[in-house]
N, C-alpha and C positions, 0 to 999 in steps of 0.2 A: 238114297242109299241109307242103310242102317248099320250102325256100329254094333259091337258085341253086346252092348247094354241096351240095344233097341232104339237108340236115339239117332236122328238124322244128323249127317255131317255135311260140311261144305263140299262142293264139287272141287276136285283136284284137277285143275286145267292142264298141268304138266302131264299127269298120267293119262288124261283123256287124249291129249295130242299125241303122246307116244303110242297109245293103242290105235288111234286112227292112222298114224303114219305106218305102223307095222301092217295094219289091215290093207292099206293102200298098196304097199310094196308087194304083199302076198297076192293081192288081186291082180296087179300088173304081171307078176310071174305066171299066174294062172291064165290070164288073157293071152300072153305070148305063147304058152305051151298049147293051149287049145286051138288057137287060130293060126299059128305060124307067123304072127305079126312080129316084126323086128323093131325093138325100141332101142334107140341109141343112148348110151350111158352119159353122154355129155349134157343131157337134159336134166339129169338127176340133181346136180348141185343147185342150179338156178331155181328149179321147182321146189326143192327143199327150203331154200332161203326165203322164197316167196311165201310158202306155207307157214314157216316159223314167224315171219314178219306179220302176216295176217293174223295169226293166233295171238301174237303179242298185242296188236292193236285192239283186237276184240276183247282180250282180257283187261286191257288198260281202260278202254272207253266204256265198258259195261258198268252201269250204275249198281252200286252196292247198298244194301240197307244198312242203316247205322247200327253199330254194335251196342250192347247194353251198357258198356262202360264209356261210351263216347260222350265227351262233355258237351257237344253240340246237339245232342239228342233232345228233342222236345216231346213230352208226353202229355 
């Protein structure tokens, strides 16, 4: 991604997960409308909690490169 001044910026995991969640919900609505499939609402809560937990684990465990001001950075 490029910002207004043309430089790349870090990935915003919260915005990404929000967009994916909205896309998933929209896809499920489309699936139920096109196929007549019935999805029960009681699955929404647990699935949402699992998705948020998995996203949190991925964001936490992902290795990050050292920032320029990091005192532990070795060049």
